[in-house]
C-alpha positions in Angstrom: 45.0 38.3 0.1 48.3 36.7 -0.7 50.8 38.1 -3.1 50.3 37.0 -6.7 46.6 36.2 -6.3 43.8 38.1 -8.0 40.0 38.4 -7.9 37.8 36.8 -10.6 35.2 39.1 -12.1 31.6 37.8 -12.6 32.2 37.8 -16.3 35.4 35.8 -15.9 33.6 33.3 -13.7 30.9 32.8 -16.3 33.5 32.4 -19.0 35.2 29.7 -17.0 31.9 27.9 -16.4 31.2 27.9 -20.1 34.6 26.5 -20.9 34.1 23.7 -18.3 30.7 22.8 -19.9 32.3 22.7 -23.4 35.1 20.4 -22.1 32.5 18.1 -20.6 30.6 17.9 -23.8 33.8 17.3 -25.7 34.7 14.5 -23.3 31.3 13.0 -23.7 31.4 13.0 -27.5 34.9 11.5 -27.4 33.7 8.6 -25.2 30.7 8.1 -27.5 32.9 8.1 -30.6 35.1 5.4 -29.1 32.0 3.3 -28.3 30.7 3.8 -31.9 34.1 2.7 -33.3 34.0 -0.4 -31.1 30.5 -1.2 -32.2 31.5 -0.8 -35.9 34.4 -3.1 -35.4 32.3 -5.8 -33.8 29.7 -5.5 -36.6 32.4 -5.9 -39.3 33.8 -8.8 -37.4 30.4 -10.4 -37.4 30.2 -10.1 -41.2 33.7 -11.4 -41.6 33.4 -14.4 -39.3 29.8 -15.2 -40.0 29.1 -15.5 -36.3 26.5 -13.3 -34.6 27.8 -11.3 -31.6 25.7 -10.8 -28.5 25.1 -7.1 -27.7 26.1 -7.9 -24.1 29.6 -9.1 -25.2 30.1 -6.6 -28.0 29.5 -3.5 -25.9 30.0 -3.8 -22.2 28.1 -1.3 -20.1 30.2 1.8 -19.4 29.8 3.9 -16.2 28.9 7.5 -17.1 29.3 10.4 -14.6 29.0 13.1 -17.3 26.9 15.9 -16.0 25.7 16.9 -19.6 24.3 13.4 -20.2 22.7 13.2 -16.8 21.1 16.6 -17.1 19.6 15.7 -20.5 18.2 12.5 -19.1 16.8 13.9 -15.9 15.1 16.8 -17.6 13.9 14.8 -20.6 15.7 17.0 -23.1 15.1 15.1 -26.4 17.2 17.5 -28.5 20.3 17.1 -26.5 19.9 13.4 -26.4 19.5 13.3 -30.2 22.8 15.2 -30.4 24.6 13.0 -27.9 23.3 9.8 -29.4 23.0 10.2 -33.2 21.8 7.6 -35.6 24.0 4.5 -35.7 25.2 4.9 -32.1 24.3 2.5 -29.3 23.4 3.3 -25.8 24.7 0.9 -23.1 25.4 3.1 -20.1 25.3 2.8 -16.3 24.6 6.2 -14.8 26.3 7.1 -11.5 24.5 10.2 -10.2 26.4 12.8 -8.3 25.4 13.7 -4.8 23.1 11.6 -2.6 23.1 10.8 1.1 26.4 10.5 3.0 27.4 7.2 4.6 30.5 5.6 6.2 32.3 3.3 3.8 35.1 0.8 4.6 38.2 1.6 2.6 40.3 -1.4 3.8 43.0 -1.8 6.5 40.4 -0.9 9.2 39.8 2.6 7.8 36.5 4.2 7.1 35.6 7.3 5.0 32.5 9.4 4.7 31.4 9.1 1.1 28.3 9.9 -1.0 25.9 6.9 -1.3 25.4 6.3 -5.0 22.6 4.2 -6.5 23.5 3.1 -10.0 20.8 3.5 -12.7 20.6 3.6 -16.5 19.2 6.0 -19.1 16.2 3.8 -19.5 15.5 3.8 -15.8 15.6 7.6 -15.6 13.4 8.3 -18.6 10.9 5.4 -17.9 10.4 6.4 -14.3 9.7 10.1 -15.2 7.4 9.4 -18.2 9.8 10.9 -20.9 8.3 8.6 -23.5 10.0 10.2 -26.6 13.4 10.1 -24.9 12.8 6.5 -23.9 11.9 5.7 -27.5 15.1 7.3 -28.8 17.2 5.3 -26.3 15.5 2.0 -27.3 16.1 2.8 -31.0 19.7 3.2 -30.1 19.8 -0.3 -28.7 19.6 0.4 -25.0 19.4 -2.9 -23.0 15.9 -3.3 -21.5 17.1 -5.9 -19.0 20.0 -4.0 -17.6 19.4 -3.7 -13.8 22.5 -2.2 -12.1 20.4 -1.0 -9.1 18.6 -4.4 -8.7 15.5 -3.5 -10.7 14.8 -3.1 -14.4 13.5 0.0 -16.1 10.1 -1.9 -16.4 9.9 -2.1 -12.6 10.6 1.7 -12.4 7.9 2.6 -14.9 5.3 0.5 -13.1 6.3 1.8 -9.7 5.9 5.4 -11.0 2.7 4.7 -12.9 3.9 5.4 -16.4 1.8 3.3 -18.7 3.1 4.6 -22.0 6.6 3.9 -20.9 5.6 0.5 -19.7 4.0 -0.4 -23.0 7.1 0.9 -24.9 9.5 -1.2 -22.9 7.3 -4.3 -23.3 7.1 -3.8 -27.0 10.9 -3.7 -27.1 11.3 -7.0 -25.4 11.3 -6.2 -21.7 10.5 -9.3 -19.6 7.1 -8.9 -18.0 8.2 -11.4 -15.3 11.6 -10.0 -14.5 12.5 -10.5 -10.8 14.1 -7.7 -8.9 17.0 -8.1 -6.5 14.4 -8.2 -3.7 12.3 -10.8 -5.4 9.5 -8.7 -6.9 8.0 -8.8 -10.4 6.8 -5.7 -12.2 3.2 -6.5 -11.2 4.2 -6.3 -7.5 5.2 -2.7 -8.2 1.7 -1.7 -9.3 0.7 -0.4 -5.9 -1.2 2.9 -6.8 -4.6 3.4 -8.4 -2.8 5.1 -11.3 -0.8 2.0 -12.1 -3.9 0.1 -13.4 -2.9 0.6 -17.1 0.6 -0.6 -16.4 -0.9 -3.8 -14.9 -3.1 -4.3 -18.0 -0.1 -4.0 -20.3 2.0 -6.4 -18.2 -0.8 -9.0 -18.3 -1.2 -8.6 -22.1 2.5 -9.3 -22.5 2.4 -12.5 -20.4 3.0 -11.4 -16.8 2.3 -14.2 -14.3 -0.9 -13.2 -12.5 -0.1 -15.7 -9.7 3.6 -15.0 -9.5 4.9 -14.9 -5.9 7.4 -12.6 -4.4 10.5 -14.4 -3.1 10.3 -13.7 0.6 6.7 -12.9 1.5 5.1 -15.2 -1.2 2.7 -12.4 -2.1 0.9 -12.6 -5.4 -0.2 -9.5 -7.3 -3.6 -10.0 -5.8 -2.2 -9.9 -2.3 -0.5 -6.6 -3.2 -3.6 -5.1 -4.7 -5.8 -6.1 -1.8 -3.3 -4.8 0.8 -3.1 -1.4 -1.0 -6.9 -1.1 -1.4 -7.0 -1.3 -5.2 -10.5 -2.6 -6.3 -9.9 -2.2 -10.0 -6.6 -4.1 -9.9 -8.3 -6.9 -7.9 -11.0 -7.2 -10.5 -8.4 -7.3 -13.3 -6.3 -10.0 -11.7 -9.4 -12.1 -10.9 -10.4 -11.9 -14.6 -7.0 -13.2 -15.5 -7.4 -16.2 -13.2 -5.8 -15.1 -10.0 -6.4 -17.5 -7.1 -8.6 -15.8 -4.5 -7.6 -17.9 -1.5 -3.8 -18.4 -2.2 -1.8 -18.2 1.0 1.5 -16.3 1.3 4.3 -17.3 3.6 2.5 -15.7 6.6 -0.6 -17.7 5.9 -2.6 -14.7 4.7 -5.1 -14.8 1.8 -5.8 -11.6 -0.2 -8.9 -11.1 2.0 -6.7 -11.3 5.1 -4.3 -8.9 3.5 -7.1 -6.4 2.8 -8.7 -6.6 6.2 -5.4 -6.4 8.1 -4.1 -3.2 6.5 -4.3 0.0 8.4 -7.0 2.2 6.9 -7.6 5.9 7.3 -11.1 7.3 7.1 -10.6 8.2 3.4 -9.5 4.7 2.6 -12.5 2.8 4.1 -14.6 2.7 0.9 -11.7 1.5 -1.3 -10.9 -1.4 1.0 -14.6 -2.2 1.3 -14.9 -2.5 -2.5 -11.9 -4.8 -2.5 -13.5 -6.9 0.1 -16.8 -7.0 -1.8 -15.0 -8.1 -5.0 -13.1 -10.9 -3.2 -16.2 -12.2 -1.4 -18.1 -12.3 -4.7 -15.2 -14.3 -6.1 -15.7 -16.8 -3.3 -13.1 -15.8 -0.8 -13.2 -17.8 2.5 -14.1 -15.6 5.5 -12.9 -18.3 7.9 -9.2 -18.5 7.0 -7.1 -17.2 9.9 -3.5 -16.2 10.1 -0.7 -17.7 12.2 -2.1 -16.0 15.3 -5.6 -17.4 14.5 -6.9 -13.9 13.6 -9.7 -14.1 11.1 -10.7 -11.3 8.6 -13.4 -10.3 11.1 -10.8 -9.9 13.9 -8.7 -7.7 11.5 -11.5 -5.6 10.2 -12.7 -4.9 13.7 -9.2 -3.8 14.7 -9.1 -1.4 11.7 -12.8 -0.3 12.4 -14.2 -0.6 8.9 -17.9 -1.0 9.6 -18.9 -1.8 6.0 -16.3 -4.7 5.8 -17.6 -6.0 9.1 -21.2 -6.0 7.8 -20.0 -7.8 4.6 -18.1 -10.5 6.5 -21.0 -11.1 8.9 -23.4 -11.4 6.0 -21.1 -14.1 4.5 -21.0 -16.2 7.6 -18.0 -14.9 9.6 -18.0 -16.2 13.2 -18.4 -13.4 15.8 -17.0 -15.5 18.7 -13.9 -17.1 17.3 -10.9 -16.5 19.6 -7.4 -15.7 18.5 -4.3 -17.0 20.3 -4.6 -14.1 22.8 -8.1 -15.3 23.7 -9.7 -12.2 22.2 -12.9 -12.2 20.1 -13.7 -9.5 17.4 -15.6 -7.5 20.1 -12.5 -7.1 22.1 -10.6 -5.8 19.0 -13.1 -3.0 18.3 -13.5 -1.9 21.9 -9.7 -1.6 22.2 -9.5 0.9 19.2 -12.6 3.0 19.7 -10.6 5.9 21.2 -8.4 6.0 18.1 -11.1 5.4 15.5 -14.0 7.7 16.5 -14.3 9.0 13.0 -14.6 5.4 11.6 -18.1 5.0 13.2 -17.3 2.2 15.7 -20.8 2.5 17.0 -21.9 0.7 13.8 -19.7 -2.3 14.5 -20.6 -3.0 18.1 -24.4 -3.5 17.5 -23.6 -5.6 14.3 -21.6 -8.0 16.4 -24.1 -8.1 19.2 -27.0 -8.7 16.7 -25.0 -11.7 15.4 -24.6 -13.2 18.9 -21.3 -11.8 20.0 -20.2 -12.3 23.6 -20.5 -9.3 25.9 -17.9 -7.7 28.1 -17.7 -9.0 31.6 -19.7 -6.5 33.7 -16.8 -5.9 36.1 -14.7 -4.6 33.2 -17.3 -2.0 32.0 -15.6 0.9 33.9 -12.4 0.1 32.0 -14.3 0.1 28.7 -16.0 3.3 29.7 -12.6 5.0 30.2 -11.2 3.9 26.8 -14.4 4.5 24.8 -15.7 7.6 26.5 -15.1 9.7 23.4 -17.7 7.7 21.5 -21.0 8.0 23.5 -22.9 6.1 20.9 -20.6 3.1 21.2 -21.1 3.2 25.0 -24.9 3.5 24.6 -25.1 0.5 22.4 -22.9 -1.6 24.6 -24.7 -0.8 27.8 -28.1 -1.4 26.2 -27.1 -5.1 25.8 -27.3 -5.6 29.6 -30.6 -6.0 31.5 -29.0 -4.8 34.7 -26.0 -2.5 35.4 -24.3 -2.0 38.7 -23.2 1.7 38.4 -20.8 2.9 41.1 -18.5 5.8 41.8 -15.8 4.0 39.8 -17.9 4.6 36.7 -18.0 8.4 37.3 -14.2 8.4 37.9 -13.6 6.5 34.7 -14.9 9.3 32.4 -12.6 12.3 32.1 -14.2 15.5 33.4 -13.9 17.3 30.0 -15.7 14.4 28.3 -18.4 14.5 30.9 -18.9 18.2 30.3 -19.0 17.8 26.5 -21.6 15.0 26.7 -23.3 15.9 29.9 -26.8 14.7 29.2 -25.6 11.3 28.0 -23.3 10.6 31.0 -25.8 12.0 33.5 -28.3 9.4 32.2 -25.8 6.6 32.8 -24.7 7.8 36.3 -28.4 8.2 37.4 -28.8 4.4 37.0 -26.9 4.0 40.3 -30.2 4.9 42.0 -32.7 3.9 39.3 -33.5 0.5 37.8 -33.7 0.0 34.1 -37.1 0.6 32.4 -39.6 -2.1 31.8 -39.4 -1.4 28.1 -35.6 -2.0 28.1 -36.1 -5.2 30.1 -38.6 -6.5 27.5 -36.1 -5.7 24.8 -33.3 -7.6 26.5 -35.6 -10.6 27.0 -36.5 -10.7 23.3 -32.9 -10.3 22.2 -31.8 -13.1 24.6 -34.4 -15.4 23.1 -33.3 -14.7 19.5 -29.6 -14.8 20.4 -27.6 -14.7 17.2 -30.7 -14.4 15.0 -31.6 -10.8 15.9 -30.4 -9.4 12.6 -32.6 -11.9 10.6 -35.8 -12.1 12.7 -36.4 -8.5 13.9 -36.6 -6.9 10.4 -39.3 -9.5 9.5 -41.5 -8.8 12.5 -44.9 -7.1 11.9 -44.0 -4.2 14.1 -43.7 -0.5 13.6 -40.3 0.7 12.3 -39.4 2.6 15.5 -39.9 -0.5 17.6 -37.8 -2.6 15.2 -35.1 0.1 15.5 -35.3 0.0 19.3 -34.9 -3.8 19.3 -31.8 -3.3 17.0 -30.2 -0.9 19.6 -30.7 2.3 17.6 -29.0 5.3 19.3 -31.1 7.7 21.3 -28.5 9.8 23.0 -29.2 8.6 26.5 -29.6 5.4 28.6 -32.8 4.6 30.3 
């Protein structure tokens, strides 16, 4: 320790911290007092001159780095805010939060420095995004500008993105523009991407939001956004307000395309199916393809949503349309079976076959066997679409030993076909299906046959191949 230095006690450190906090509060009040005086002067000038002054010119936004103000805003401390912004004061602040991520910033003359990345915001943005409704109300009563967007989006965008319906309603009632466009070209409705944002969307539409407004770059309407995010209630709402069900975005996608093309986890399948149902009931065209000529059926097979596949087929989707890569929907489902076992791909393959889908070239069956081996039911359905199979040693080598062990009875039944012809019963089934071609799904249920025979004709699973 150098001469003349001394150690601070814990009590002394606390006292210094309290002094620093008091100085910060004093500085904040001093700044606010100067803004109040400026406001009073402009109001008196308005009375004297008889000319109204715009709030934007009378009180330019000031950048605030004060920790006391920021803490009160971020914690929703209404009492402190009432003290900082008493009656008669006006709030026109831009908040510059402390901290953030570090990035390299050019300082001129070829020099760079490592500085904190700051994202400017306002008191309205902070309180609206966090659902501090009473704090937001106080700030609006103090004249906070609802259209101020220092970070590229308005407070209304923030409240919708964070699913805060009461804050959304409050901002709209105080004049927020329901069609304000963000720096990236999105309106508030485009920020309603969660199920919990439904009430926000309702308020926006009640206050005149454009239900068919397009984003600047992608050309997405709110209906595209809702369909892509699997929001059936939003989709119904937008359609009631007159949204166009087949409007194309810049990539040539309709809302139905957007719904079917979105990656879907097992827990999301039903939400996307409900969206698809709603769009189809509204008259969505199942034949519109994207720039790569992929139809909604191509996309739903790729994402392995069996309910959507059934709905599209029931509405006339073509099972043998080819995309630019020369692939039909059947190719799409077989390529993803190994990743989508829990999605029940074994339901999709027979549905396509019953509607007349092309089959895999027999010489490629060992490759299919290798990629789909984890889903024996899919393999069973596919192989039962052929009257004859040329089983070789390549088939045995295509199935990993651990998979063969796990599903021994099933794969033994396949490999035994190398020495045994298909049964007469199976040959009769194949002949009848060939005669019916793409009408199997319509004709077989109407036949006066026992249920188990109908199921057999429709390739029901049995756990073995005979």
